[in-house]
N, CA and C atoms as a LAMMPS dump frame, in Angstrom:
ITEM: TIMESTEP
0
ITEM: NUMBER OF ATOMS
285
ITEM: BOX BOUNDS ff ff ff
-5.0000000000000000e+02 5.0000000000000000e+02
-5.0000000000000000e+02 5.0000000000000000e+02
-5.0000000000000000e+02 5.0000000000000000e+02
ITEM: ATOMS id mol type element x y z
1 1 1 N 0.848 -1.175 0
2 1 2 C 0 0 0
3 1 3 C 0.894 1.238 0
4 2 1 N 0.549 2.219 -0.818
5 2 2 C 1.377 3.416 -0.915
6 2 3 C 1.198 4.294 0.317
7 3 1 N 2.199 5.077 0.571
8 3 2 C 2.18 5.984 1.722
9 3 3 C 1.001 6.953 1.633
10 4 1 N 0.739 7.446 0.437
11 4 2 C -0.36 8.399 0.246
12 4 3 C -1.709 7.75 0.565
13 5 1 N -1.9 6.526 0.149
14 5 2 C -3.141 5.814 0.432
15 5 3 C -3.285 5.556 1.935
16 6 1 N -2.211 5.185 2.561
17 6 2 C -2.231 4.953 4.018
18 6 3 C -2.59 6.241 4.748
19 7 1 N -2.003 7.355 4.316
20 7 2 C -2.296 8.634 4.967
21 7 3 C -3.759 9.029 4.772
22 8 1 N -4.299 8.767 3.578
23 8 2 C -5.712 9.059 3.331
24 8 3 C -6.604 8.204 4.232
25 9 1 N -6.257 6.932 4.337
26 9 2 C -7.041 6.04 5.205
27 9 3 C -6.924 6.457 6.664
28 10 1 N -5.734 6.884 7.082
29 10 2 C -5.554 7.37 8.452
30 10 3 C -6.431 8.589 8.723
31 11 1 N -6.488 9.493 7.763
32 11 2 C -7.32 10.689 7.91
33 11 3 C -8.788 10.296 8.049
34 12 1 N -9.224 9.362 7.231
35 12 2 C -10.603 8.891 7.289
36 12 3 C -10.903 8.222 8.628
37 13 1 N -10.011 7.359 9.064
38 13 2 C -10.205 6.662 10.346
39 13 3 C -10.225 7.671 11.49
40 14 1 N -9.369 8.674 11.422
41 14 2 C -9.324 9.697 12.471
42 14 3 C -10.66 10.446 12.547
43 15 1 N -11.193 10.832 11.39
44 15 2 C -12.488 11.524 11.375
45 15 3 C -13.592 10.636 11.945
46 16 1 N -13.574 9.379 11.568
47 16 2 C -14.582 8.447 12.069
48 16 3 C -14.448 8.249 13.581
49 17 1 N -13.217 8.219 14.071
50 17 2 C -12.988 8.1 15.514
51 17 3 C -13.539 9.319 16.253
52 18 1 N -13.296 10.494 15.72
53 18 2 C -13.813 11.71 16.357
54 18 3 C -15.338 11.679 16.434
55 19 1 N -15.976 11.302 15.325
56 19 2 C -17.444 11.227 15.316
57 19 3 C -17.945 10.178 16.305
58 20 1 N -17.296 9.036 16.345
59 20 2 C -17.721 7.97 17.255
60 20 3 C -17.549 8.397 18.716
61 21 1 N -16.48 9.094 19.011
62 21 2 C -16.269 9.558 20.391
63 21 3 C -17.292 10.626 20.774
64 22 1 N -17.66 11.488 19.823
65 22 2 C -18.707 12.474 20.094
66 22 3 C -20.044 11.772 20.322
67 23 1 N -20.323 10.776 19.5
68 23 2 C -21.551 10.006 19.653
69 23 3 C -21.576 9.311 21.016
70 24 1 N -20.439 8.788 21.441
71 24 2 C -20.36 8.124 22.741
72 24 3 C -20.651 9.104 23.871
73 25 1 N -20.155 10.327 23.757
74 25 2 C -20.412 11.332 24.795
75 25 3 C -21.911 11.622 24.895
76 26 1 N -22.577 11.735 23.759
77 26 2 C -24.021 11.986 23.758
78 26 3 C -24.763 10.792 24.349
79 27 1 N -24.371 9.605 23.941
80 27 2 C -25.023 8.395 24.454
81 27 3 C -24.834 8.284 25.965
82 28 1 N -23.642 8.61 26.453
83 28 2 C -23.404 8.548 27.898
84 28 3 C -24.348 9.48 28.662
85 29 1 N -24.564 10.688 28.118
86 29 2 C -25.488 11.624 28.763
87 29 3 C -26.91 11.081 28.737
88 30 1 N -27.326 10.571 27.574
89 30 2 C -28.675 10.037 27.461
90 30 3 C -28.869 8.809 28.346
91 31 1 N -27.859 7.968 28.413
92 31 2 C -27.95 6.772 29.244
93 31 3 C -28.09 7.135 30.716
94 32 1 N -27.384 8.156 31.148
95 32 2 C -27.495 8.59 32.547
96 32 3 C -28.921 9.034 32.856
97 33 1 N -29.51 9.794 31.951
98 33 2 C -30.876 10.273 32.161
99 33 3 C -31.86 9.099 32.146
100 34 1 N -31.717 8.211 31.164
101 34 2 C -32.63 7.073 31.066
102 34 3 C -32.484 6.126 32.255
103 35 1 N -31.267 5.937 32.728
104 35 2 C -31.049 5.077 33.897
105 35 3 C -31.683 5.684 35.148
106 36 1 N -31.525 6.997 35.308
107 36 2 C -32.169 7.665 36.446
108 36 3 C -33.688 7.53 36.37
109 37 1 N -34.21 7.721 35.173
110 37 2 C -35.667 7.598 34.991
111 37 3 C -36.129 6.174 35.301
112 38 1 N -35.367 5.184 34.87
113 38 2 C -35.722 3.786 35.146
114 38 3 C -35.672 3.499 36.645
115 39 1 N -34.675 4.056 37.327
116 39 2 C -34.58 3.862 38.781
117 39 3 C -35.772 4.49 39.501
118 40 1 N -36.129 5.7 39.08
119 40 2 C -37.279 6.372 39.688
120 40 3 C -38.567 5.595 39.423
121 41 1 N -38.715 5.097 38.206
122 41 2 C -39.915 4.326 37.859
123 41 3 C -39.966 3.033 38.671
124 42 1 N -38.81 2.427 38.902
125 42 2 C -38.767 1.204 39.703
126 42 3 C -39.221 1.49 41.13
127 43 1 N -38.763 2.605 41.702
128 43 2 C -39.176 2.968 43.059
129 43 3 C -40.676 3.262 43.12
130 44 1 N -41.179 3.982 42.106
131 44 2 C -42.618 4.272 42.071
132 44 3 C -43.422 2.975 41.979
133 45 1 N -42.929 2.034 41.183
134 45 2 C -43.636 0.757 41.035
135 45 3 C -43.628 -0.019 42.347
136 46 1 N -42.528 0.04 43.077
137 46 2 C -42.464 -0.656 44.361
138 46 3 C -43.406 -0.043 45.378
139 47 1 N -43.471 1.293 45.374
140 47 2 C -44.301 1.981 46.361
141 47 3 C -45.783 1.862 46.019
142 48 1 N -46.128 2.083 44.759
143 48 2 C -47.542 2.116 44.399
144 48 3 C -48.141 0.73 44.185
145 49 1 N -47.321 -0.212 43.748
146 49 2 C -47.769 -1.586 43.488
147 49 3 C -48.98 -1.644 42.557
148 50 1 N -49.001 -0.777 41.546
149 50 2 C -50.091 -0.795 40.574
150 50 3 C -49.584 -1.353 39.246
151 51 1 N -50.476 -1.957 38.483
152 51 2 C -50.063 -2.484 37.173
153 51 3 C -49.516 -1.399 36.246
154 52 1 N -50.107 -0.217 36.288
155 52 2 C -49.635 0.875 35.43
156 52 3 C -48.209 1.278 35.788
157 53 1 N -47.907 1.349 37.054
158 53 2 C -46.555 1.713 37.484
159 53 3 C -45.547 0.651 37.048
160 54 1 N -45.959 -0.602 37.089
161 54 2 C -45.063 -1.679 36.649
162 54 3 C -44.807 -1.606 35.146
163 55 1 N -45.84 -1.275 34.378
164 55 2 C -45.674 -1.12 32.933
165 55 3 C -44.729 0.043 32.639
166 56 1 N -44.906 1.145 33.331
167 56 2 C -44.022 2.307 33.144
168 56 3 C -42.582 1.959 33.509
169 57 1 N -42.422 1.169 34.561
170 57 2 C -41.072 0.763 34.973
171 57 3 C -40.434 -0.114 33.918
172 58 1 N -41.174 -1.074 33.387
173 58 2 C -40.625 -1.951 32.339
174 58 3 C -40.251 -1.162 31.091
175 59 1 N -41.115 -0.206 30.713
176 59 2 C -40.816 0.622 29.545
177 59 3 C -39.55 1.452 29.765
178 60 1 N -39.455 2.058 30.93
179 60 2 C -38.282 2.879 31.232
180 60 3 C -37.018 2.028 31.241
181 61 1 N -37.103 0.832 31.797
182 61 2 C -35.941 -0.058 31.836
183 61 3 C -35.571 -0.525 30.431
184 62 1 N -36.57 -0.783 29.596
185 62 2 C -36.328 -1.207 28.221
186 62 3 C -35.569 -0.108 27.447
187 63 1 N -35.969 1.145 27.667
188 63 2 C -35.278 2.256 27.006
189 63 3 C -33.826 2.361 27.489
190 64 1 N -33.635 2.22 28.782
191 64 2 C -32.276 2.29 29.331
192 64 3 C -31.423 1.133 28.807
193 65 1 N -32 -0.049 28.72
194 65 2 C -31.268 -1.209 28.205
195 65 3 C -30.896 -1.017 26.734
196 66 1 N -31.823 -0.466 25.953
197 66 2 C -31.548 -0.219 24.53
198 66 3 C -30.406 0.778 24.372
199 67 1 N -30.397 1.806 25.208
200 67 2 C -29.322 2.797 25.128
201 67 3 C -28.002 2.173 25.567
202 68 1 N -28.028 1.3 26.545
203 68 2 C -26.809 0.608 26.976
204 68 3 C -26.27 -0.271 25.846
205 69 1 N -27.166 -0.905 25.102
206 69 2 C -26.736 -1.708 23.952
207 69 3 C -26.126 -0.831 22.871
208 70 1 N -26.72 0.333 22.643
209 70 2 C -26.161 1.278 21.667
210 70 3 C -24.774 1.727 22.092
211 71 1 N -24.618 1.976 23.375
212 71 2 C -23.319 2.391 23.896
213 71 3 C -22.272 1.307 23.664
214 72 1 N -22.657 0.064 23.932
215 72 2 C -21.727 -1.045 23.739
216 72 3 C -21.298 -1.155 22.276
217 73 1 N -22.233 -0.927 21.361
218 73 2 C -21.909 -0.988 19.934
219 73 3 C -20.937 0.117 19.545
220 74 1 N -21.127 1.305 20.088
221 74 2 C -20.228 2.425 19.766
222 74 3 C -18.848 2.182 20.373
223 75 1 N -18.801 1.661 21.582
224 75 2 C -17.515 1.344 22.211
225 75 3 C -16.761 0.302 21.387
226 76 1 N -17.482 -0.689 20.899
227 76 2 C -16.867 -1.713 20.047
228 76 3 C -16.342 -1.094 18.752
229 77 1 N -17.116 -0.211 18.174
230 77 2 C -16.708 0.47 16.943
231 77 3 C -15.449 1.306 17.174
232 78 1 N -15.389 1.99 18.292
233 78 2 C -14.204 2.799 18.622
234 78 3 C -12.98 1.899 18.758
235 79 1 N -13.142 0.771 19.414
236 79 2 C -12.014 -0.153 19.579
237 79 3 C -11.522 -0.658 18.222
238 80 1 N -12.455 -0.96 17.33
239 80 2 C -12.072 -1.437 15.994
240 80 3 C -11.358 -0.333 15.207
241 81 1 N -11.86 0.89 15.31
242 81 2 C -11.223 2.01 14.615
243 81 3 C -9.821 2.279 15.165
244 82 1 N -9.675 2.177 16.481
245 82 2 C -8.352 2.369 17.082
246 82 3 C -7.385 1.287 16.635
247 83 1 N -7.871 0.068 16.52
248 83 2 C -7.04 -1.039 16.053
249 83 3 C -6.614 -0.795 14.588
250 84 1 N -7.559 -0.353 13.776
251 84 2 C -7.249 -0.04 12.383
252 84 3 C -6.228 1.087 12.293
253 85 1 N -6.408 2.098 13.128
254 85 2 C -5.476 3.218 13.138
255 85 3 C -4.078 2.745 13.526
256 86 1 N -3.997 1.894 14.528
257 86 2 C -2.695 1.364 14.943
258 86 3 C -2.031 0.572 13.821
259 87 1 N -2.825 -0.224 13.118
260 87 2 C -2.269 -1.006 12.009
261 87 3 C -1.749 -0.098 10.899
262 88 1 N -2.498 0.952 10.595
263 88 2 C -2.055 1.886 9.552
264 88 3 C -0.796 2.631 9.98
265 89 1 N -0.739 3.01 11.24
266 89 2 C 0.466 3.69 11.738
267 89 3 C 1.668 2.755 11.699
268 90 1 N 1.439 1.48 11.988
269 90 2 C 2.537 0.504 11.899
270 90 3 C 3.05 0.404 10.458
271 91 1 N 2.123 0.458 9.512
272 91 2 C 2.535 0.396 8.109
273 91 3 C 3.352 1.614 7.702
274 92 1 N 3.022 2.748 8.311
275 92 2 C 3.796 3.962 8.042
276 92 3 C 5.113 3.963 8.812
277 93 1 N 5.155 3.141 9.844
278 93 2 C 6.307 3.073 10.729
279 93 3 C 6.568 4.424 11.392
280 94 1 N 5.465 5.072 11.811
281 94 2 C 5.529 6.394 12.443
282 94 3 C 5.636 6.273 13.942
283 95 1 N 5.089 5.227 14.486
284 95 2 C 4.982 5.099 15.946
285 95 3 C 6.279 4.936 16.604
């Protein structure tokens, strides 16, 4: 692979890493809010012991779980991008 192609790929991977890290920051904020909401809904369900409160708790927990899964996917993507970046840097022998 030519040096120019490697540098272009490095630039692309770097941009993708920046976007993924920004996305992770947003997801972390959203996950914190959804987790707090799920915790509050769980407490309300325990105190009120009504079917509606239990449904609200399950829904809130489902949203928090979905966001946690999204976070895991982004973390995995970041790890893969970092690995790709390391491989490209090794090819350049810059490190």
